N, C-alpha and C positions, 0 to 999 in steps of 0.2 A: 418748441423745443423737444416735445416728443419725438421718439422714433429716431433721432440723431444719433449717428455713427460718433459724434467726438471725440474725432481723432484727428482735426485738422491741425492743429499748431501745439506744440509743446513750449515753446518761448522764444523770442525774438529778441535778439542783441545786436550793440553793434560791435563791430570787429574790423578794425583796419578800413574805416570807411564805410563797408559794405553792410548793408541790414541783414544778417541771415536769419531768414525766418525756418527755424525747425521742429518738425513734427514727429508727430508718435510713428507715422507711417517711417520715415526716416530711421528709425531705432530697427530697422532689420536683423535681424540675428544672423545674416549670411556674413554680414562686416563687423558683425561685436569677434573681438576677441578674447578668449576665455582662460583666465589663469586658472587654474584646477590644482587641489591637493591629489596627491599620489593615491590612485581608488584601486581596488585589488577586483580582479576579474569579478567576484561575485556582487560586488557593490556595481561596478559598470552597467548589468543588465538594469539596475532598481533607479538612477538617475541618469540624468541628460547630463550634468557635469557637474561637477566640485567644485566651486567657487571659493578661494580661498578668502574673499569679502563675502563676510554675511550679508545675506538678501536684505535684511533692516538695518543695516550698519548707519546707512546714512538718516533714516528716518526721522531721530531724537532731535538731530540738528538742523532740519530743514528749514528753509524759511518761511514766514506766516506769509499768508495771503494778505495781503494789505487792502485796507477800505477806504477808495480815494477821497480825496477831497470834494466836500458836496457842490463848492462852484467848478471842479472839474467834473462833474459828474452831468449837472443841469448843462455846463457848456456843450459838452460832447452829444446830451440829449437834444439841444434843440436844433444841434448838425445834423443829425439823423432823422430829426421831423423836417427840414428845411425843403428836401426833396420830395417830401411827401404831401405838402401841402398849398394852399393857395396864399396868398396876401394877408388876408383878413383871417385866414384860422391860423396861418405862423401868429400874426399879432397876438391872439387869444391866449393860445398856448404857451407864447413867451413870457404872456404878465402872468400866468397862473405859476408857469416854474419860476419865475422870479420871486412872484409872493410865499411860494412853497419855499424855495433858500430861505429866505428871511424869517420865514414864519414855522410853521409846524415842521418842515424840512428838516430845520435847524436841530429843533430840541429831538427829532428823532434821531439825528444822524448822530448826535452827541450822544444818546442812548446807547445808540447800536457800537459805538465806539467804545465806549465804557463796558458795557457787555462783551463786548471783545477781549478787552483785556482781562476781563475775570474768567476768560476759557482759552486760555494760550495752548494747550493741547490738541484745539483744533480749532477750523479756519469760520470764519463768520457765516459763511454762506451752506455750510455742512450740514446741518440740523433743518432748514428752511427746504433746501434741496430734497433731503431725504421724506420732507415731510408735503411737499409739493409730490413727488410722485407716488407714496403710499397713500396720500387721502385722494389721489385721480380715483373716480370711480366707472370712467371708460375702460373698457374692454383693453388688457393689455396687447393684441392681436389689432394689428395696423395701426394702432394710435402711438404705441410704447415699444415694440420688438423690434428692433432692425434685424438684416442679417448681412452675413459675409459670406461668400462662397469662397471656398479653395481651388487654386488651379488643383490640375489634372496632374498625377504623380507622372513627371519626365518621361518614367518607363511606364508605357502601356499596360503593361499583363500585370501590374502592380494595382491597375484601374479597379480589378473583379471588386464585386461587393463585398463580400466575404473578406478578402484578403485586406483590403483600405480600412474595414471598418475594424478589424480585429487590430491591423496596426495605430489606427487610430486612438483605439481604447488603451494600449499597450502604452504609445507614448503619451497618452494626458496622464495617466497614472504616474507615470516618470516624472511628467511636470508639476503633479501635484507631490510627491514624495521629495522631488529634490528641492521645492517651495518649503514643504511645511521642516525640512532638515537643515533650514537656512543655508542651502547650496545651492541655489540658485543665482545667478549672476544679477547685482542690484542695475536696478532701469538706469542707466546713466546716459547723456545725451556728452557727447566730447567733440568740442571745437577746435582741440589741437590732440586729435589721438595719440599723435607723435608721443607723447611727452604723459598723457592719461592713460590711454586703454594697452595699458604695458604690465609685465608681469611684474617688474620691479616698483612701481608706481603701488601696483595691486598689494604687493606685499608691505610697503613702506603703510600704508594708507589704513590696513586692518590693525595696525597696531595702533592708529589714535583713535581716541575715545569716541563714541557714538556719536557724546555731546559736541563735538569739535570737529567731526568728520566730514560735514558739508562743504565747512570753510578749507578743509585740507584740499578738497578737488576742488573748489572754486580759485584757488590760488594757480592750477595748472588748466583752468579753465574749462575745468568737466562741470557737467551738472546733473547732479541727483535727482531722481522724481519721485513723486510722492507713489509708493505699492501699497498705501493701506487698504484700497479694497481687493486685493488679490485674496486675502485668506476666505472670501466670500464667491470664490469663483466655484466651489466645490462641497459638495453636500448642503447647499443652501437651496430655499424656496421661497416665494413669496405667500404668504397665506393669506387668503381675503377673510376679512373682518369689515363688520359692519364701520363706517365711516372713515377706519382706516385701517391698511392693511399691515401685517406686519412680517420682520426675515428672520426667518427661522436658517439657522446653521447646527449642526450636528455632525463633527468630526469623525466621531464612532463608527459611524456606518462604514460599512468595506463592499457593497453591493451597487453594483449596476443598474438603473432602470431602464430597460430597453420595450420599443416599441413598435409593433409588425398589425399592419392589417387593422388598429384601433385596440389590439390586444396590448394587454401587458406583463412584462416578465421582469425577473429578478433572479440575479446570481452574483454571488460574489467575486469578487477581482482583483482581493487584495487577499492572502491568508488570515491565519491568528499571530503570526508571527511579526505583521504587519507588510512582509513580500508581495510582491506582483505576484497574481496567481499564474501560473507556466503560461507562455504563449498560445501553445498549442490545445491549451484546455480552455482558454478562450475562445480560441477558434472553433473548438467541438461543439461549445454551448449556442455560439453563434450561427455555426451551421444547425444546430438540431433547433432553434427559433426560426429560421430559414426554411425549413422543412417541415414547420407543423402546419396541421393540416386544419386547427382551430379555424372557422370562419370568423368574419367580423362579426363585431357583437351587433345586434341591433339597437342598442344603449350605449352607445361608446361615452363612456364617463370623461375622458380625456375634453371632451369636446366642451365641459361647463367653465374648465379653464379660457374659454373663449367670452364668457358671458362677463355682462357689468358685474365689476364688483358686489355689489351688494347684493346682487341678486345670485352671486356663486357662495357670497361668504351663509347665507339662509340655506342656500341646498348643504352647502358644505356641512352646514350645523345639523342638518335633517341625514345627512350620509354616516355623522360619526353615530347618531341617535340609532341608525338600523345598526348597527352594529360593525361598522368599517374603520373605526379608530386604529387599528392597528397597522391596516395595510395600506392608509393615511401618511401615515407615520413612515412606513418603508420609501415610500414614492418620497416624502418629503425629504427626508435623511441619504436617497440615493445621492453616490458622488457626483452622479448628473445623467442628463436622458440622451440615449442613443436612439433614433429614431430611424427603421430599417424601411425604407419603403417599394414598394413591389416595383414602380413605375421607371421608366427611363427618360430622360430629358431630351425633348425634342431641339432645343436652344438658348441664347441665353434669357429669351421671356419669359418661356415655360422654366426655367431653372428662377428663375426671381419670383414670381409667383409661388413655388412649390417652397421656397426657401423661406418666404416671408410672411405666407398665411397657411400653405396646402389647402385642404379638405375641413381643417378643424378636426378630424379625428386621430390622427398620429402625431401628435403633440401632446408634451406638457407644457405650455407658454410657461409655466408660473417658476420652472426650474432656472437656477441662476444662468445658465446655458442649457442649449441640447444641441448636439452633434448630431446632424440627417446624412446617410447617404444611402443614394438612388441605389436602384437596381443596376443602372451602368457606374457606378462607382462614382457620379457626383456629390461633393462634401461640400458642407456648409455647416457653420455656426448661425442659428439663432439666438438671441442673449434677450433676457429680462432687464432693462433698463434702469430698476429702481438702486439696485444695489451698487450700481458702477458704469463708466464710462468705457469709450471703445480701446481705451490705454492699455489697460489690462488684457480685455479680449483679444486685443491684436498682437499684446505679447507671447498671451498664450497660443495663438492662430501659428503665429512666426515659426516658434519654437517645436511647435507639433508637426508642422510641415518639413521642417528641417530634418528634424527625427526622424520619421517617418518615409523620408525620401531617399534619407544617405541610410539609416541604419535601421532599416523594417527588422522585426521580429519572424514576422511569419512572410513566406516568399509565395509565387503561384507554383501547386504543384506540392506545398509542403503538407503533410499528414497531419489532420487533426487528432488529437490524443484520440485514446484508446480508453475513454470514462464514459462512467454513466450519467449522460447530459440530462436525460430525463429527471433524475434524484438533484442535480444540481439545481436544474433553474426549475424556479416556481413560476407558473401562471396567476396571476394574481386576478380571483374571482370577488367583483362587491355585489355584496347585498344590496338590491334595488325595490323599492316598492312603487308603487302606481306615481305617486306625487314626484318623485325623484324622476321614474322614464320619461316623464312632461316635463319634469325641468330640461331633460338631455335632446329631449325632441325640441323644444322652444327654441333653444339654445342652437343646435343646428342649424334651424330657420334663421336665425336671427345672422349667425354666421356667414352661411349659403349669403343670402342676400346683401352683407355689407362687403363680401368676396365679392360678389355680381357687379356692383358699383365700381372697383377699380382697373382701372388702364395700367400696365406698364409699355414702356417704348424705350428704345436704346437706341446712340446714334454713334458712330466714330469717324472723327473729324482728321484724313489721314496727311494733311497739307504739309505741316509741321506741330511740332507742340515744345516741351520746354528747352530741349536746343536752341531752337530758334528763338523763343523769347528770351532766355537768358543772352545768347549772342547781340539781340536788339536793347539788352539793357534793361528786359521789362520785367515785371512777377508775375512770372505763367499764373498763379492762383487770382491774379489780380485780375489777368486777361481775361481769363475762363469766366469769373463774375461779370467782368463787363459785358462779355456776350451773353451771359441770363439778361441783363438788363436791356441792352438792345435787344434781344429776344423776344420779350415780352410788351417791348414798347412797340415791335415790326408786329405784333398780333395784334394788342388790345390796346394800344393808344394811351399807355397808362406807365408812370413808375409807383411799384408799388413796394411793401415792407417787405424785405428781405432776412432773412435769419441765416449766418455761417458759424457754425460751430466750431468753437477754440479751447483745446484743453489746458488747464492753470495747473497741471500737474506739477509743475515746477515749485510748486508750493505744498505745504502742509494741511492736508485734506483739501488742496482745490478739486472743482470739479472741473466747469467749461465756464466759459463767457462767450458773449456774444461781438460778432464781429459785426458792423451793419454795411455791408457792400452797393448798398444804394444810396452816395450822396449828390453835393451838388456836381462835381465833376463828373461821376457816370452822366448822371442826367443830361446836362448839355453836351457832351461825350456822342450819348445814344440818339439823339435830338440830330446831332450833327451828322452822323452818320447814318441816318436811319429815315430822318425829314427832310434833310436839310442837304445830302451831299453833293450837288454840283457848286453850292456856296462857300465850298472851303477848299483850299489847295491842300495838297500832301503834307507839305509841312505843316501847314495848321491841322490836319488832323492827327499827325504824329504829332505832335506838340500836347494836343491832350490825352491821347495812348499815353503818353510820360506823364500828366498830372494826375491820371487813375491811377498807376500804377504806383505813382509815387503816395498818394494818399491812402489807398489799400494796403499799402504796406507800413504808413504810421499807425491805423487802427490794428492792422492784425499785431505790431508789437504794444501797444496799449492792451490788449485784448489780453495777449499771453501772460503780461506781466500785471495781470489784475486791475489795470485802470480802463476797463470799460465801464458802462454805464446801466448797462441791463441787470445786473445782479444787484448792484449796490441799491436800486432804486427797488428792486424786487426785495429786498431784505428788509428796508425802511416798511416798506408795505405791510410785510408779513408779521414784522414787529406793531405796527400798528395796529393792525387783527387780532394778534394775538393779545393785548392789549384791552381787545374791546373801544377802541376808539373810531369816531367815524374816520372815515376815509380822507384825508386831505384833497382838495377839490381837482390837485393835478393829475389824481389817479380815477377821478371818475372825468376827467377830460377827454372827449370823444378821440381826439387825436392820441392819448396814450393806450386807447384798446385796439385802433388802428394800426401803431408800429408793431402794438404784440400780436397782431391777426398776421401771421408769417405767411405770405399768399405764396411768396419763394422761398421753402426752405432747404437748406443747401447742407451741404456734408460731403467729405471729400477725403480722399486715403488713397496710397499708392504702396504696394510693399509684394514684395517676390511672394509668398505665399496665399494672396487672396487675387481674385480673377474678379471679380466685382463685388460690389455693397447696395443695398436698396433700402430704402423704407416710405411709409404712406405718407402722402398728405398733411400736414396736422391739423388743417383746416379743408372745409366741404369746396372751397372755391381755389384749393393753392395747388402748387405743384411740389413735390418731395424731390429734390435732382441730386442723386446721387454722380459724382463725377471724379474721374483721375487726369490731369495734365502728366502725360509719360513723354519720353524721349523724344517721337517723333511723330506722337500722335496725341488725340484728346478724344475721351469717351464722355457717355454721359449715360446714365441709367434715370429713367424718369417716371414717375407715377403720377394717377392723379382720378381725380372723381367725376363724374359727368358733367360739371360745371365747366370745366377747362379741356381743352383740345392738344392733348400732351406730344399726338403725331404731328401736329401743327408746329407746336411750339419746338420742336426740335431742328423742323423745317428752319424756321425762324434763328434758333441760336447758330446752325451750320453757314448758314448765309449770314450771319453776322463773322462768324468767324472767317468766312471766307475774303469778306472785307477787310478784315482788319489784318488780314496775312497780306492783302494786296496792297495797302499803304505802308506793309511794313517791307515791302516789293520795292518799293516808291512809287509806286502806279496809281495813278488816280483811278476814283470809283466812278461805273458806268452808269 
């Protein structure tokens, strides 16, 4: 689960007989219609827009995340186990699952339902999910934090590092101010935008009480999404604590944290009146930092954020004891972290490595998000995952990209303000003793070792994409997932546990659910394509593709509507553990451990703002598969450790896509 972008799907609904998957990536701001209050010229530079519907207008009336029926969860669990087990193993797992359903599971389910009824302000998964992330002791780097890189500015001269960094900072502040003033357009998916994404509807719905507003949107086929995570975007940091970390937010912070060459700087980007500091002044301060000749520190403090969380917690206590409490609070309360890298990027693989992990010295990985801008203007977001999922981050990224490319506040050749940046910018200087220096040195050795084991490779399949698949009435996502199943079977001769992240943001305090793309249908189809291509006619192979697509669509719909099985089983296990009960046998079954050892961990997004995203494998012998199905091509950005060969895997995936499209062309496999 760690490191997933969690932005695959927001909901799936039946409409006019067609299954419609809508995902947060489809909520691109380029197609969003804004209904704004009349803005004065002074306020227009402070806000992205001024929505007539308050940002959190729908939050109170969002539907609650349902707890599935226990019998449905067990049925879905066994269906997901079927392709992973032999007959004897499956019979054992089936018996344990049925015993659970009729015994301990029945009691846990009833207790979970009762607990949920007493906590109607939230979802049954919210607290356990926070706890899962915050209690994890592994480093957040590679294990949890993903990245999403921005597309370059279409106007190439605006990709200058100083110009782009300044515009990104200004637009980020404008987003923050728009959100906090409740002027950010609510996150809504419009199934019939002609009726719902209009000035007239918004001017009507704004007067409907918040306790009823969701129902008003539902009546016109519009589906508001949960926005409860958004407040953690800014002024927020994950604080290491022994046993369980804490999330810290201080909205009074007006300053930006900037990192360059491992040095840390702060300066205000919001003035005392709450307004954005003049863009030319921000540009001046960033120019000052980029010109600073201070060498890289021998002991870069930020590398401690790459450490095991208990180790980092102990060292943080020692930092505070050495007199660094105030400077640490300055770091923690900063609006966000801007990382200015002195390196230019060679290619997409270099971008992926740099944005996912870097060298460990020029990031504060515990910040809610870090905005990374390289010497040649390549830009990405690396975000800490415990506070929220990809939906909020992607909305932020879409809005900032749109704002910086359409309404940049500084331009190539713009003169930086004639201000005293040396006084406005403060370089943080931490007091270190020998024990802390040793801790930093050890952390650097550990992260260097971890990074050295990671390989990233990419693949582009140019023969076809979303358009051709839809013409063939196939789900683009289902075919991409099928290609991963075929590719792994071709390479390793196995069907293995596979995880696809799906957002449940259609519900109050929804997080994610799991789609399980490895099914009896994909296993049968993969064997036919890979191991028995000559035994089946084109029509038979095509029928198998249809069956895989249909079933994957069903799984996607169920997951998005809170009807998967993973979160339900997780919540019951969490409940049993929290009460000190012995875990029921279902959870100690090796098959349960195996299905949660996700060798293929996958997540997808497409957005006009994003060029690529990625994350590390979630297990040592796994692949981290970021992918996107575009109109006329399919792209994959995949990571692995030494136990797997990522280059060969991508060759096998490419071959699988070739075979699938050959069948779609009505031709037999050779």
